[in-house]
Backbone as ProteinMPNN parsed JSONL, in Angstrom:
{"seq_chain_A": "MSTTFERDKSDLNRAGVSLDELVSAAADFVRHQPLYRIKVVGNALTTQEEKFLKRAGASGVGDGFNQEAYRDTLKDSALEYGKMIASSWGQSRVAKFLGVSTSRIRQRSDAKTLYSLNTPKGRVYPSWQFTENGKTVPGIDEIFPLLRDDAHPIGIQRFFLIPQCDLEDEVCGKIAQFSPVNWLVSGHSVADVKRLAEHI", "coords_chain_A": {"N_chain_A": [[144.107, 87.667, 104.145], [141.064, 86.176, 105.094], [140.353, 82.624, 105.195], [137.693, 81.98, 105.101], [136.566, 84.156, 103.782], [137.812, 83.893, 101.285], [136.725, 81.437, 100.511], [134.036, 82.147, 100.347], [134.17, 84.034, 98.284], [135.047, 82.396, 96.218], [132.846, 80.645, 96.003], [130.898, 82.445, 95.135], [132.004, 83.192, 92.657], [131.866, 80.728, 91.275], [129.157, 80.597, 90.994], [128.79, 82.474, 89.131], [128.779, 85.083, 89.966], [130.23, 88.138, 90.474], [132.288, 89.338, 93.017], [133.205, 91.959, 93.141], [131.293, 93.273, 91.522], [129.025, 92.794, 93.044], [129.587, 94.184, 95.433], [129.905, 96.78, 94.393], [127.325, 97.279, 93.324], [125.773, 97.125, 95.658], [126.85, 99.271, 97.111], [126.187, 101.381, 95.407], [123.417, 101.276, 95.629], [123.087, 102.016, 98.34], [124.096, 104.621, 98.262], [122.092, 105.923, 96.855], [119.76, 105.705, 98.279], [117.333, 106.922, 100.573], [117.161, 105.964, 103.141], [119.059, 106.106, 105.26], [119.198, 108.779, 105.636], [116.869, 109.899, 106.412], [114.963, 112.132, 108.323], [113.97, 112.086, 111.711], [110.602, 111.963, 112.395], [108.353, 113.701, 114.421], [106.088, 112.344, 116.908], [102.847, 111.862, 115.809], [100.638, 111.255, 117.22], [98.452, 111.697, 120.035], [99.002, 111.314, 123.594], [96.874, 109.939, 124.738], [95.746, 108.723, 122.461], [97.841, 107.012, 121.76], [97.863, 105.28, 124.014], [95.334, 104.1, 123.759], [95.59, 102.736, 121.289], [97.668, 100.967, 121.908], [96.457, 99.409, 123.899], [94.633, 98.159, 122.301], [96.202, 96.424, 120.983], [98.043, 97.267, 119.077], [101.241, 97.374, 117.541], [104.484, 98.887, 117.724], [103.704, 101.436, 118.26], [104.354, 104.573, 119.583], [106.928, 103.88, 120.131], [109.004, 105.242, 119.079], [111.683, 106.274, 116.85], [113.605, 103.758, 115.375], [116.785, 103.444, 114.973], [118.613, 101.382, 114.651], [117.093, 99.271, 113.572], [116.463, 100.475, 111.194], [118.976, 100.637, 109.971], [119.485, 97.914, 109.666], [117.489, 97.258, 107.828], [118.35, 98.77, 105.639], [120.827, 97.545, 105.147], [120.044, 94.882, 104.521], [118.45, 95.374, 102.271], [120.297, 96.564, 100.541], [122.023, 94.425, 100.135], [120.302, 92.593, 98.888], [119.668, 94.027, 96.562], [122.232, 94.293, 95.493], [122.863, 91.584, 94.963], [120.949, 91.069, 93.019], [121.743, 92.767, 90.91], [124.372, 91.873, 90.46], [123.895, 89.304, 89.556], [122.556, 89.742, 87.263], [122.19, 90.022, 83.663], [124.225, 91.257, 81.001], [123.702, 93.371, 78.094], [124.759, 92.198, 75.726], [124.948, 89.478, 76.397], [122.244, 88.862, 76.787], [121.268, 89.327, 74.21], [122.628, 87.346, 72.749], [121.63, 85.062, 74.032], [118.88, 85.205, 73.421], [119.051, 85.157, 70.726], [119.125, 87.411, 69.044], [119.868, 90.754, 67.827], [121.89, 93.244, 69.567], [120.793, 95.753, 69.269], [118.115, 95.145, 68.95], [117.551, 94.224, 71.487], [117.836, 96.592, 72.948], [115.695, 98.004, 71.824], [113.548, 96.456, 72.749], [113.844, 96.855, 75.481], [113.313, 99.599, 75.669], [110.679, 99.549, 74.851], [109.58, 98.295, 76.944], [109.273, 95.505, 77.063], [111.162, 93.89, 77.919], [112.7, 93.66, 81.075], [114.812, 95.984, 82.468], [117.642, 97.471, 84.158], [119.265, 100.507, 84.877], [122.596, 100.921, 85.589], [125.7, 102.002, 87.154], [127.533, 100.683, 85.554], [126.264, 100.315, 83.198], [123.34, 99.198, 81.317], [121.462, 96.534, 82.671], [119.982, 93.224, 82.859], [117.767, 91.579, 84.84], [118.115, 88.156, 85.648], [115.967, 86.475, 86.228], [113.867, 86.769, 84.463], [114.233, 85.171, 82.314], [114.049, 81.955, 80.724], [115.259, 78.53, 80.751], [115.49, 77.686, 78.181], [116.337, 79.449, 76.168], [114.566, 81.625, 75.96], [112.237, 84.257, 76.969], [110.361, 84.348, 80.051], [107.177, 82.941, 79.587], [104.726, 85.198, 78.462], [105.565, 87.252, 80.123], [106.441, 89.574, 78.988], [104.144, 90.966, 78.503], [103.469, 91.933, 80.922], [105.437, 93.601, 82.015], [105.076, 96.271, 80.856], [102.984, 97.21, 82.411], [103.966, 97.896, 84.85], [104.655, 100.405, 87.25], [106.612, 103.321, 86.561], [108.052, 104.339, 88.672], [108.305, 102.262, 90.403], [110.136, 100.363, 92.731], [113.133, 98.537, 92.021], [113.703, 96.331, 93.736], [111.217, 95.8, 94.847], [109.862, 95.065, 92.535], [111.291, 92.752, 91.778], [110.736, 91.127, 94.018], [107.964, 90.915, 93.728], [107.747, 89.317, 91.397], [109.047, 86.964, 92.174], [108.194, 85.969, 94.649], [105.899, 83.74, 96.167], [102.367, 84.138, 95.692], [99.263, 84.703, 97.305], [97.102, 84.97, 95.67], [97.628, 83.479, 93.484], [97.021, 80.503, 93.146], [96.986, 76.946, 92.84], [96.197, 73.492, 92.292], [98.552, 71.089, 93.176], [99.834, 67.963, 92.948], [97.656, 66.995, 94.435], [97.439, 68.876, 96.467], [96.856, 72.257, 97.497], [98.783, 74.808, 96.184], [100.781, 77.755, 96.402], [101.905, 80.025, 93.944], [104.706, 81.813, 92.624], [104.636, 84.752, 90.525], [106.424, 84.325, 88.319], [106.803, 81.513, 88.343], [104.158, 80.768, 87.996], [103.611, 81.651, 85.397], [105.546, 80.231, 83.923], [104.644, 77.666, 84.301], [102.479, 77.577, 82.667], [100.078, 78.86, 83.295], [97.428, 81.367, 83.352], [98.164, 84.523, 81.913], [96.67, 86.748, 82.395], [95.912, 86.632, 85.078], [98.244, 87.355, 86.439], [98.633, 89.853, 85.389], [96.541, 91.305, 86.537], [97.402, 91.457, 89.182], [99.8, 92.844, 88.863], [99.069, 95.42, 88.275], [98.761, 96.629, 90.66], [101.163, 97.103, 91.844]], "CA_chain_A": [[142.683, 87.512, 103.885], [140.612, 84.958, 105.763], [139.966, 81.52, 104.32], [136.235, 82.049, 104.933], [136.316, 85.138, 102.73], [138.245, 83.289, 100.021], [135.733, 80.419, 100.157], [132.835, 82.876, 99.917], [134.461, 84.618, 96.973], [135.105, 81.278, 95.272], [131.471, 80.18, 95.799], [130.232, 83.445, 94.294], [132.553, 83.078, 91.297], [131.307, 79.521, 90.662], [127.758, 80.891, 90.673], [128.777, 83.514, 88.112], [128.578, 86.388, 90.605], [131.487, 88.807, 90.779], [132.271, 90.035, 94.298], [133.346, 93.386, 92.855], [130.0, 93.761, 91.054], [128.105, 92.735, 94.177], [129.921, 95.307, 96.322], [129.627, 98.016, 93.668], [125.876, 97.466, 93.242], [125.276, 97.408, 97.007], [127.268, 100.64, 97.447], [125.369, 102.287, 94.594], [122.096, 101.279, 96.244], [123.157, 102.802, 99.573], [124.277, 106.033, 97.902], [120.877, 106.504, 96.28], [118.584, 105.458, 99.114], [117.187, 107.906, 101.64], [116.916, 105.324, 104.429], [119.951, 106.545, 106.324], [119.173, 110.237, 105.702], [115.534, 110.348, 106.793], [114.884, 112.788, 109.617], [112.955, 111.513, 112.577], [109.394, 112.777, 112.458], [107.747, 113.645, 115.743], [104.908, 111.509, 117.023], [101.633, 112.588, 115.428], [99.552, 110.804, 118.088], [98.421, 112.194, 121.413], [99.276, 110.269, 124.576], [95.653, 109.137, 124.871], [95.626, 107.895, 121.257], [98.843, 105.951, 121.893], [97.398, 104.308, 125.016], [94.198, 103.386, 123.178], [96.088, 101.816, 120.262], [98.444, 99.906, 122.568], [95.491, 98.506, 124.544], [93.98, 97.4, 121.225], [97.152, 95.447, 120.45], [98.921, 97.816, 118.031], [102.676, 97.315, 117.854], [105.27, 99.967, 117.131], [103.118, 102.735, 118.6], [105.039, 105.271, 120.663], [108.26, 103.334, 120.383], [110.014, 106.143, 118.543], [112.452, 105.868, 115.67], [114.579, 102.724, 115.687], [117.897, 103.613, 114.042], [119.239, 100.074, 114.389], [116.219, 98.555, 112.641], [116.624, 101.154, 109.903], [120.261, 100.197, 109.391], [119.32, 96.517, 109.245], [116.693, 97.287, 106.596], [119.227, 99.275, 104.579], [121.822, 96.507, 104.854], [119.378, 93.77, 103.828], [118.017, 95.83, 100.943], [121.493, 96.755, 99.719], [122.513, 93.095, 99.758], [119.362, 92.033, 97.91], [119.858, 94.762, 95.307], [123.55, 93.916, 94.978], [122.772, 90.239, 94.384], [120.168, 91.136, 91.779], [122.565, 93.383, 89.861], [125.522, 91.013, 90.17], [123.46, 88.104, 88.825], [121.869, 90.162, 86.034], [122.923, 89.832, 82.421], [124.47, 92.42, 80.16], [122.973, 93.418, 76.822], [125.32, 91.227, 74.771], [124.574, 88.126, 76.813], [120.81, 88.698, 76.52], [121.114, 89.232, 72.754], [123.096, 86.019, 72.339], [120.701, 84.084, 74.601], [117.61, 85.256, 72.694], [119.317, 85.005, 69.293], [118.805, 88.652, 68.333], [120.934, 91.762, 67.906], [121.841, 94.109, 70.751], [119.866, 96.86, 68.998], [116.774, 94.616, 69.216], [117.421, 94.191, 72.948], [117.583, 97.987, 73.351], [114.312, 98.318, 71.428], [112.631, 95.772, 73.667], [113.947, 97.549, 76.772], [112.602, 100.875, 75.545], [109.251, 99.226, 74.724], [109.227, 97.641, 78.217], [108.958, 94.087, 76.942], [112.224, 93.284, 78.727], [112.924, 94.489, 82.255], [116.226, 96.31, 82.615], [118.008, 98.47, 85.149], [120.458, 101.281, 84.558], [123.58, 100.898, 86.673], [126.915, 102.72, 86.76], [128.253, 99.906, 84.536], [125.413, 100.162, 82.028], [122.03, 98.565, 81.469], [121.506, 95.097, 82.946], [118.695, 92.548, 82.772], [117.663, 90.517, 85.851], [118.074, 86.846, 84.993], [114.736, 85.728, 86.513], [112.884, 86.911, 83.376], [114.604, 84.252, 81.236], [113.919, 80.523, 81.0], [116.48, 77.79, 80.407], [115.482, 77.262, 76.778], [116.613, 80.542, 75.245], [113.404, 82.498, 75.804], [111.784, 84.93, 78.177], [109.243, 83.67, 80.717], [105.987, 83.142, 78.746], [103.775, 86.236, 78.832], [106.102, 88.278, 81.021], [106.571, 90.81, 78.211], [102.863, 91.67, 78.59], [103.317, 92.44, 82.287], [106.379, 94.701, 82.278], [104.549, 97.615, 80.573], [102.005, 97.597, 83.424], [104.658, 98.302, 86.073], [104.881, 101.851, 87.393], [107.995, 103.738, 86.312], [108.745, 104.623, 89.93], [108.348, 101.06, 91.25], [111.527, 100.05, 93.075], [113.581, 97.242, 91.476], [113.576, 95.255, 94.722], [109.794, 95.485, 94.901], [109.52, 94.34, 91.307], [111.855, 91.402, 91.873], [109.961, 90.375, 95.002], [106.662, 90.611, 93.143], [107.841, 88.218, 90.435], [109.666, 85.747, 92.704], [107.597, 85.49, 95.898], [104.565, 83.165, 95.971], [101.252, 85.043, 95.976], [98.048, 83.971, 97.7], [96.143, 85.056, 94.565], [98.044, 82.556, 92.418], [96.987, 79.169, 93.737], [96.481, 75.851, 92.018], [96.441, 72.197, 92.911], [99.759, 70.381, 92.754], [99.92, 66.669, 93.631], [96.565, 66.861, 95.389], [97.461, 69.923, 97.485], [96.839, 73.623, 96.982], [100.094, 75.46, 96.284], [100.88, 79.138, 95.943], [102.943, 80.206, 92.934], [105.202, 83.152, 92.316], [104.24, 85.061, 89.148], [107.308, 83.673, 87.34], [106.457, 80.082, 88.287], [102.792, 80.687, 87.462], [103.696, 81.796, 83.943], [106.354, 79.131, 83.379], [103.855, 76.429, 84.337], [101.42, 77.645, 81.668], [98.847, 79.473, 83.784], [96.959, 82.572, 82.668], [98.879, 85.797, 82.051], [95.702, 87.728, 82.9], [95.937, 86.591, 86.546], [99.414, 88.116, 86.889], [98.381, 91.246, 84.989], [95.664, 91.935, 87.546], [98.224, 91.741, 90.355], [100.851, 93.805, 88.505], [98.51, 96.773, 88.241], [98.742, 97.181, 92.024], [102.522, 97.238, 92.382]], "C_chain_A": [[142.224, 86.165, 104.445], [140.219, 83.886, 104.744], [138.452, 81.503, 104.101], [135.889, 83.008, 103.81], [136.688, 84.569, 101.365], [137.24, 82.232, 99.555], [134.448, 81.083, 99.653], [133.016, 83.44, 98.513], [134.472, 83.539, 95.895], [133.699, 80.755, 94.964], [130.698, 81.146, 94.907], [130.704, 83.339, 92.846], [131.989, 81.862, 90.569], [129.855, 79.736, 90.245], [127.635, 81.993, 89.621], [128.543, 84.905, 88.656], [129.934, 86.966, 90.979], [131.35, 89.561, 92.099], [132.369, 91.54, 94.091], [132.02, 93.987, 92.394], [128.986, 93.803, 92.185], [128.33, 93.922, 95.106], [129.58, 96.635, 95.663], [128.133, 98.303, 93.612], [125.291, 97.803, 94.608], [125.634, 98.833, 97.42], [126.45, 101.661, 96.667], [123.96, 102.397, 95.166], [122.094, 102.184, 97.478], [123.292, 104.287, 99.263], [122.978, 106.694, 97.461], [119.617, 106.259, 97.103], [118.518, 106.466, 100.245], [117.107, 107.287, 103.03], [117.795, 105.87, 105.554], [119.978, 108.067, 106.458], [117.832, 110.775, 106.187], [115.562, 110.954, 108.184], [113.759, 112.163, 110.411], [111.783, 112.481, 112.662], [108.786, 112.609, 113.844], [106.48, 112.801, 115.734], [103.662, 112.334, 116.73], [100.452, 112.22, 116.315], [99.619, 111.482, 119.451], [98.717, 111.023, 122.34], [98.071, 109.358, 124.733], [95.465, 108.216, 123.67], [96.613, 106.726, 121.303], [98.364, 104.867, 122.847], [96.264, 103.465, 124.458], [94.687, 102.337, 122.174], [96.888, 100.668, 120.876], [97.521, 98.897, 123.248], [94.803, 97.621, 123.502], [94.927, 96.408, 120.558], [98.074, 95.953, 119.355], [100.376, 97.718, 118.469], [103.388, 98.463, 117.146], [104.744, 101.348, 117.441], [103.886, 103.326, 119.768], [106.435, 104.766, 120.956], [109.369, 104.227, 119.849], [110.743, 105.536, 117.355], [113.525, 104.872, 116.061], [115.693, 102.753, 114.637], [118.526, 102.273, 113.674], [118.408, 99.261, 113.398], [116.332, 99.163, 111.25], [117.897, 100.712, 109.205], [120.166, 98.76, 108.899], [118.539, 96.435, 107.936], [117.552, 97.734, 105.423], [120.232, 98.215, 104.162], [121.201, 95.36, 104.062], [118.973, 94.157, 102.408], [119.207, 96.012, 100.007], [122.042, 95.413, 99.247], [121.612, 92.468, 98.701], [119.525, 92.701, 96.542], [121.194, 94.371, 94.668], [123.545, 92.551, 94.328], [122.009, 90.266, 93.069], [121.02, 91.688, 90.639], [123.712, 92.464, 89.47], [125.132, 89.768, 89.386], [122.698, 88.449, 87.541], [122.779, 89.983, 84.828], [123.108, 91.151, 81.705], [123.735, 92.277, 78.833], [123.459, 92.364, 75.817], [124.911, 89.802, 75.114], [123.095, 87.86, 76.515], [120.572, 88.516, 75.021], [121.519, 87.845, 72.256], [122.114, 84.942, 72.805], [119.397, 84.02, 73.801], [117.785, 85.139, 71.179], [118.934, 86.221, 68.469], [119.97, 89.619, 68.48], [120.805, 92.59, 69.187], [120.908, 95.303, 70.519], [118.42, 96.412, 69.238], [116.518, 94.558, 70.723], [117.146, 95.599, 73.472], [116.154, 98.391, 73.01], [113.31, 97.691, 72.391], [112.666, 96.407, 75.059], [113.144, 98.839, 76.748], [111.088, 100.657, 75.456], [108.706, 98.536, 75.98], [108.72, 96.211, 78.037], [110.096, 93.229, 77.495], [112.419, 94.224, 79.913], [114.418, 94.721, 82.418], [116.411, 97.383, 83.671], [119.242, 99.205, 84.674], [121.354, 101.318, 85.779], [124.788, 101.707, 86.224], [127.711, 101.998, 85.662], [127.424, 99.677, 83.282], [124.11, 99.451, 82.352], [122.201, 97.069, 81.679], [120.081, 94.552, 83.018], [118.633, 91.436, 83.815], [117.379, 89.164, 85.196], [116.773, 86.081, 85.225], [113.687, 85.85, 85.405], [113.149, 85.96, 82.206], [114.427, 82.796, 81.672], [115.22, 79.837, 80.6], [116.562, 77.452, 78.924], [115.624, 78.417, 75.786], [115.451, 81.482, 74.993], [113.161, 83.288, 77.076], [110.644, 84.1, 78.777], [107.974, 83.959, 79.904], [105.049, 84.223, 79.308], [104.317, 87.366, 79.672], [106.258, 89.623, 80.308], [105.272, 91.61, 78.199], [102.676, 92.348, 79.946], [104.229, 93.629, 82.565], [105.811, 96.086, 81.96], [103.542, 98.112, 81.614], [102.656, 98.13, 84.699], [104.864, 99.817, 86.095], [106.353, 102.179, 87.17], [108.765, 103.964, 87.607], [108.762, 103.423, 90.877], [109.808, 100.675, 91.491], [111.916, 98.677, 92.532], [113.449, 96.082, 92.457], [112.114, 94.832, 94.833], [109.344, 94.69, 93.69], [110.049, 92.915, 91.359], [111.057, 90.554, 92.863], [108.596, 89.993, 94.445], [106.746, 89.377, 92.245], [108.321, 86.903, 91.051], [109.032, 85.184, 93.967], [106.195, 84.929, 95.627], [103.463, 84.116, 96.449], [100.013, 84.221, 96.32], [96.989, 84.012, 96.593], [96.495, 84.134, 93.4], [98.156, 81.155, 93.003], [96.44, 78.153, 92.739], [96.823, 74.551, 92.73], [97.683, 71.55, 92.304], [99.857, 69.111, 93.601], [98.864, 66.553, 94.732], [96.519, 67.904, 96.486], [97.442, 71.29, 96.811], [98.2, 74.26, 97.233], [99.996, 76.899, 95.781], [102.079, 79.253, 95.003], [103.449, 81.645, 92.961], [104.731, 83.469, 90.901], [105.119, 84.39, 88.09], [106.95, 82.201, 87.212], [105.062, 79.862, 87.71], [102.825, 80.713, 85.931], [104.459, 80.638, 83.304], [105.542, 77.844, 83.327], [102.605, 76.503, 83.46], [100.102, 78.232, 82.135], [98.581, 80.806, 83.076], [97.795, 83.819, 82.978], [97.96, 86.842, 82.679], [95.706, 87.778, 84.426], [97.094, 87.436, 87.09], [99.247, 89.594, 86.526], [97.553, 91.98, 86.029], [96.477, 92.309, 88.783], [99.241, 92.841, 90.068], [100.346, 95.237, 88.518], [98.518, 97.428, 89.615], [100.126, 97.317, 92.63], [102.844, 98.712, 92.556]], "O_chain_A": [[142.904, 85.15, 104.291], [139.818, 84.176, 103.617], [137.977, 81.069, 103.052], [135.026, 82.719, 102.981], [135.951, 84.75, 100.395], [136.936, 82.134, 98.366], [133.853, 80.645, 98.669], [132.129, 83.335, 97.666], [133.965, 83.746, 94.792], [133.386, 80.455, 93.812], [129.94, 80.726, 94.032], [129.895, 83.391, 91.919], [131.667, 81.943, 89.383], [129.38, 79.143, 89.277], [126.531, 82.399, 89.26], [128.157, 85.81, 87.916], [130.695, 86.345, 91.721], [130.408, 90.333, 92.282], [131.7, 92.311, 94.778], [131.656, 95.083, 92.82], [128.183, 94.732, 92.277], [127.378, 94.585, 95.517], [129.024, 97.523, 96.31], [127.712, 99.44, 93.828], [124.417, 98.663, 94.715], [124.811, 99.53, 98.015], [126.064, 102.695, 97.213], [123.377, 103.48, 95.186], [121.203, 103.018, 97.64], [122.674, 105.12, 99.926], [122.786, 107.892, 97.67], [118.516, 106.581, 96.655], [119.548, 106.826, 100.815], [116.995, 108.019, 104.014], [117.323, 106.072, 106.672], [120.702, 108.597, 107.302], [117.677, 111.985, 106.354], [116.114, 110.367, 109.115], [112.733, 111.764, 109.862], [111.954, 113.662, 112.963], [108.718, 111.498, 114.371], [105.877, 112.573, 114.685], [103.45, 113.384, 117.336], [99.377, 112.805, 116.183], [100.697, 111.799, 119.952], [98.685, 109.868, 121.915], [98.221, 108.142, 124.849], [95.07, 107.06, 123.829], [96.276, 105.6, 120.937], [98.444, 103.678, 122.536], [96.233, 102.251, 124.658], [94.247, 101.188, 122.207], [96.796, 99.529, 120.418], [97.757, 97.69, 123.192], [94.439, 96.48, 123.785], [94.521, 95.646, 119.681], [98.812, 95.168, 118.76], [100.699, 97.952, 119.633], [102.942, 98.943, 116.103], [105.278, 102.339, 116.941], [104.056, 102.686, 120.805], [107.056, 105.185, 121.933], [110.544, 103.996, 120.133], [110.446, 104.423, 116.922], [114.286, 105.124, 116.995], [115.566, 102.17, 113.56], [118.921, 102.056, 112.528], [118.955, 98.635, 112.49], [116.3, 98.448, 110.248], [117.901, 100.445, 108.003], [120.701, 98.424, 107.842], [118.875, 95.651, 107.048], [117.491, 97.149, 104.342], [120.467, 98.005, 102.972], [121.758, 94.916, 103.058], [119.131, 93.378, 101.468], [119.14, 95.661, 98.829], [122.473, 95.277, 98.102], [122.097, 91.883, 97.733], [119.523, 92.035, 95.507], [121.274, 94.149, 93.459], [124.143, 92.361, 93.269], [122.372, 89.574, 92.117], [121.02, 91.142, 89.536], [123.995, 92.293, 88.284], [125.944, 89.231, 88.633], [122.25, 87.557, 86.821], [123.99, 89.813, 84.967], [122.266, 92.046, 81.786], [123.219, 91.211, 78.498], [122.653, 91.721, 75.144], [124.569, 89.014, 74.232], [122.732, 86.779, 76.053], [119.782, 87.668, 74.607], [120.824, 87.248, 71.435], [121.803, 84.016, 72.055], [118.872, 82.939, 73.533], [116.808, 85.035, 70.438], [118.475, 86.09, 67.334], [120.942, 89.33, 69.177], [119.743, 92.628, 69.809], [120.302, 95.808, 71.463], [117.592, 97.209, 69.681], [115.403, 94.811, 71.179], [116.305, 95.773, 74.353], [115.48, 99.043, 73.808], [112.339, 98.332, 72.794], [111.64, 96.486, 75.734], [112.392, 99.138, 77.676], [110.309, 101.484, 75.93], [107.516, 98.233, 76.063], [107.841, 95.762, 78.772], [110.003, 92.002, 77.533], [112.315, 95.442, 79.769], [115.198, 93.771, 82.497], [115.478, 98.102, 84.029], [120.163, 98.596, 84.13], [120.926, 101.7, 86.869], [124.896, 102.062, 85.051], [128.472, 102.629, 84.929], [127.834, 98.927, 82.396], [123.819, 99.144, 83.508], [122.97, 96.412, 80.977], [119.117, 95.294, 83.208], [119.36, 90.449, 83.702], [116.525, 89.044, 84.318], [116.491, 85.129, 84.497], [112.708, 85.102, 85.41], [112.397, 85.938, 81.232], [114.629, 82.454, 82.838], [116.167, 80.491, 80.163], [117.598, 76.98, 78.457], [115.084, 78.357, 74.681], [115.36, 82.077, 73.919], [113.776, 83.042, 78.113], [110.044, 83.264, 78.102], [107.721, 85.114, 79.565], [104.638, 84.167, 80.467], [103.613, 88.345, 79.918], [106.214, 90.678, 80.941], [105.291, 92.808, 77.915], [101.829, 93.229, 80.097], [103.84, 94.561, 83.269], [106.043, 97.014, 82.736], [103.277, 99.312, 81.689], [101.988, 98.742, 85.532], [105.204, 100.424, 85.08], [107.233, 101.405, 87.547], [109.985, 103.802, 87.644], [109.185, 103.548, 92.027], [110.615, 100.662, 90.561], [111.11, 97.747, 92.578], [113.119, 94.966, 92.054], [111.812, 93.641, 94.904], [108.546, 93.76, 93.802], [109.333, 91.973, 91.021], [110.741, 89.399, 92.582], [108.123, 88.877, 94.662], [105.898, 88.49, 92.332], [108.036, 85.835, 90.51], [109.299, 84.038, 94.328], [105.396, 85.564, 94.939], [103.605, 84.8, 97.462], [99.749, 83.184, 95.711], [96.079, 83.184, 96.578], [95.734, 84.027, 92.438], [99.25, 80.684, 93.314], [95.569, 78.45, 91.921], [97.636, 74.526, 93.654], [97.837, 71.477, 91.085], [99.95, 69.182, 94.827], [99.15, 66.07, 95.828], [95.652, 67.837, 97.357], [97.946, 71.458, 95.701], [98.705, 74.25, 98.356], [99.235, 77.209, 94.864], [103.13, 78.655, 95.239], [102.706, 82.573, 93.281], [104.451, 82.546, 90.137], [104.608, 83.933, 87.068], [106.808, 81.691, 86.1], [104.822, 78.876, 87.013], [102.165, 79.917, 85.263], [104.057, 80.127, 82.258], [105.722, 77.025, 82.426], [101.766, 75.604, 83.499], [99.097, 78.112, 81.434], [99.408, 81.295, 82.307], [98.089, 84.123, 84.133], [98.42, 87.718, 83.411], [95.525, 88.847, 85.009], [96.936, 88.145, 88.083], [99.672, 90.475, 87.273], [97.829, 93.133, 86.361], [96.258, 93.37, 89.367], [99.514, 93.677, 90.93], [101.119, 96.167, 88.748], [98.308, 98.636, 89.733], [100.251, 97.618, 93.817], [103.94, 99.057, 92.997]]}, "name": "protein", "num_of_chains": 1, "seq": "MSTTFERDKSDLNRAGVSLDELVSAAADFVRHQPLYRIKVVGNALTTQEEKFLKRAGASGVGDGFNQEAYRDTLKDSALEYGKMIASSWGQSRVAKFLGVSTSRIRQRSDAKTLYSLNTPKGRVYPSWQFTENGKTVPGIDEIFPLLRDDAHPIGIQRFFLIPQCDLEDEVCGKIAQFSPVNWLVSGHSVADVKRLAEHI"}
């Protein structure tokens, strides 16, 4: 086994991420995604429509199906999903962190005041919904019930962690964009994030 692989594995272990869990979650993602099974759909545009759109500056028109780009998307998504699952917490850890029973954690999951994912190894809770002081991110329990049941976990994670142009405030004399998690942690209005969550 290469020393690079051993170093990578060691770095993951120090970060609390199991390589086995990461690989298992990524493989589970690939098994359940249609990306590599989608049939190529014929071009719905006429030749004249394609030429018009290309002259107008449209990209990706008439280029056909790009299998390599599809594989790259699948690989990146599987890795992102795998990292999310591998860094998520189990029910017992969440219960201990929040100072409640595991049955209370199940109740909160069912009521959608905690965000959880069902995996082959059981229900897990992405760690980004928790703060460092033994609590959930302020107000986040009001947002989870607004999320569509069919919203993809990666989309949900990106929504909460990527800065949004609709969540701006002044920081040190400059306008900064906040992710919903950072917006809530810094004491801003839950209503602002609720409005965005309704469109996920």
